[in-house]
N, C-alpha and C positions, 0 to 999 in steps of 0.2 A: 504494500500500500504506500502511496506517495501523493504529493501535491503536484499534479501535472501542470496546472495553471494557477497562478497567484494574481489576485486583483489587489493592487495597492492604491489606496485613496490618499490624494494630496489635498491639503487645505490651501485655499487661496490666501496668499500673503501670510502664510503660516510657517511654523517650524516643521519642515518635512524631512530633516536629515535622518532622524531615527527610523521612520517608516521605510524610507528608501534604502538605507543600509541594511535593515533587517530583511526586507524583501529580497535584496540582492544576495544576502547570506543564505537565505532559504532556497533561492533559485539555484545557487551554486551547489548546494548540498543535494537537492532533489532533481536537478536538471530541468527545472520548471520554465515554462513560458511565463512572462510577466506582462500583465495588462495594467497600465496606469489609468487612473480615472480622477476627474475633478469636476465639480459642478457648483452652481450658485443659483439662487433665486433672484430675479430682477426686481428692481423697484417697481411697484405696481400702484399707480395713483388710484385714488378712490373714484375719480371721475376723469373723463378724457378732455374736458374743456380746459382751455387756458394754455397759451404758448409756453409760459414759464414752467408749468408742471411737465409738459411734454419734453421740454428741453432738458429738464433734470433726468427724466427717464432715459432719453437718448444718451446723455453723458454717462449715466450709470451703466447702461449696456456696453458702451465703448470701453469703460474701465474694466468691467467684468471680462470682456473678450481679451483685453490686454493681460489681465492676471491669469486667465486660463492659458494663454500662449506662454506665459512665463513658467507656469507649472509644467507644461509640456516640454519646454526646453530643459528645465531642471531634471525632469524624469529621464530624458534621453541622455543628458550629460552624466547622470549618476549611474545608469544601468546599461547603456548601449555597449560598453566594453566588457561588462561582467556577465551578461545574459545572452544566450544564443538567439532567443526570439523575444522581441518586445512589441507591444502595440499600445495605442493610446485612444481614449475616448473621453469626451467632455460635453457639457451641455449647460446652457442657461435655460432653466426649466422652472415651471410653476409648480411642479411636483415637490414634495418634501425631498430633501437630499437623501434621507434614508430610503424612500421609495425608489428614487432613481438608481442609487447604487445597488439596492437589492435586486431590481430588475436586471441590471447589467451583470450581476453575479451569476447569472445562468451559465456564463462561460468559464467559471472558476471553481476550484476546489477549496480555496482559502481566501479570505479577505483580510488585508492588513490595513489598519487605520490608527489614527492617533486618539488620545483621550479627549473627551469633550469637557475640558476643565475651564474654570475662570469665566471670562466673558463668553466663551464658546457656548456655555449653557443657555445663554440668552440670545445669541446671534444665530437664529435658525436659518437665515438666508445664506450663510457661508459655512456653517459648522453642522456636521451630521450628529444626530442623536444616536449614540452608540447602542443604547437599549433597544430603540426602535429598529435599528439596522439588524441587530442580532435576532430579533423576534421575526423579522420579515424575510431575511435573505435566504433561509434554507441552506446556509453554508456557515462553517465556523468562522468566527471573527476574532482575529488576533489584535488586541489593543496595546499600543505601544505608548508609554508615557513619555513626556518631554524629558530630554536629558539621557535617555537610554538609546544607544546607537548600535548595540550588539546584543543578540539574544543568547545569553549564557544559559546553559542547560545543566548546570551542576546540581541545582536544587529545584526539582520539578515536583509540583504537588497537584494531585487530583482532589479538589474539594468535593467531598462526597455527601450527598443526600440521596436516599433511595427513591429517585424520581426518574421519569422518562428522560427529562432534559439532561440529567447527570450521566445517564447511560449513553445518550447520544453524544455528549461531549467526550466521553472516554473513547468511543470509537473514532470520532473525528480527530482526536489528538494522537492516534496511534503512530503516525509518522514521526511526530515530535518525541513521543515516548521512546521509540526505537533509537532516535538520534541521541537522546539523553542516556539511555541504557538503564536508568533506575528512576522509579517513581515512588513517592510516598502518597498513599491513599489516606486522606485525613478527613475525619468527621468530628465535629465538635457538637456535643449533645448534652442533654440534661443527665444528671446523675442516675436517675431511675431508668434511663434508656441506654446506658453505656454498654451493658452486656449485649444487647441486641445490635447496637452500632458496631461493636467489636466483631461480631459474627459477620455482619454485612461487609465491612471493609476487608476482612480476611477472604471472603468470597471474591471480591473484586481483585485483590492482590493475586489470588490463584488464577483468575482469568487472565490477568496481565502476564503472569509467568507462562501460561500456555501459549502466549504470543511472543515468548522469548524476551520478555522485559522483566528485569528484577524489580520487585515491588515490596514495600514495607507497609503493612497496615497499621494505622494509628487512630484510635478512638479516644478522644479527650473529653472528660466530663467537665462541665462548666455550669456555674450558677449565674443567673442574671443574663447579661447581654452576650449571647453565644457568638454573634458576629465579631464583637470586640475581642473575645478570646481567640477566635480564628485568626483575626488580624495579628494579634500578638504572637501566636504560634508561627505564622508565616514570616513575620519580621525576625523572630528569634532564630529561625532556621535559615535566614538570609535567602528567602525564596527568590528564584529567578523567573519562574513561570508558574502561574496558577491556572488550572483548567477547571471550568465550572459550567454547569448547565444554566441556561437563562430562561426565565419565564416571567411574564408580565401581568400586571393588573391594570385594567383600563382606568380604574378610578384615580383621577388626578395625576395620571402618568406615573403612578407608583411602580417601581421595579424591584424585583428580587432576583438573585443570581445563584440558584442552587443553594439557597440559604445564605449566600454572601450578599451583604447589603451594598448599596451603591457607594457607601463610604469607602469600602475597600477598593472599588474600581477607580475612585478618585485619588487613591494613594499613588504617589509617583515612584514607588520603590521597585515595582516589578511589573512584568507584562502579564496580561490575562487573555486566555483563550476561552471564548464563550460559544456555546452551541444551544440551539433551541430545537 
């Protein structure tokens, strides 16, 4: 199993060094084709009357086209000499960016994108909502925080909850697990459920071993905020990559990730692979 095609998402006027370097690293390892993608929503006036409003809209479109061209040039400069086959696609679209990228992900086995932190949480015209993308794409999404330019695979964790999404994530991450050689299957649970959780993570570890991947099962009992304990465990073990299942709740855009809260996804210390 491998990632034959990787779709890497570039942010307009953003920090794309990490996603490009990691997409190149993975393409070199797996012999992958890489497709670059960038998109933005245009300024859309509430009414069409008025020369000034239309002038603003035209200037906005021209600026977006310029920034998309800059992303294209950056993509080719970063990867043309590293990857055997590259391609590019971009759009100024009225779709949400998550919808556009998810539609284009039909061509790929893996999506690589940055984290929607800071102002990106509020700039939906230029920044993709990663939770929505993971929910809609039907492909695993590798989220790269700012400042990380290499995907180290020394400490790889499968964040386990016994859900469909976590099982899907484990399968989608098999190429990365093989590359790492060792995975810790980690579940943080309540005291009264620790024995059951320990049995489940042992099952998952045995399944990974049947795929020739060394695995360590680890069920940690916690009181109170289980996500906080999970975060602490990951930081304590110097996590390089967390693999987790993603599932969403429509109410107020609330998201959970295989028991992992969005707080962990906003942490800049490690990459996260999500599947739904």
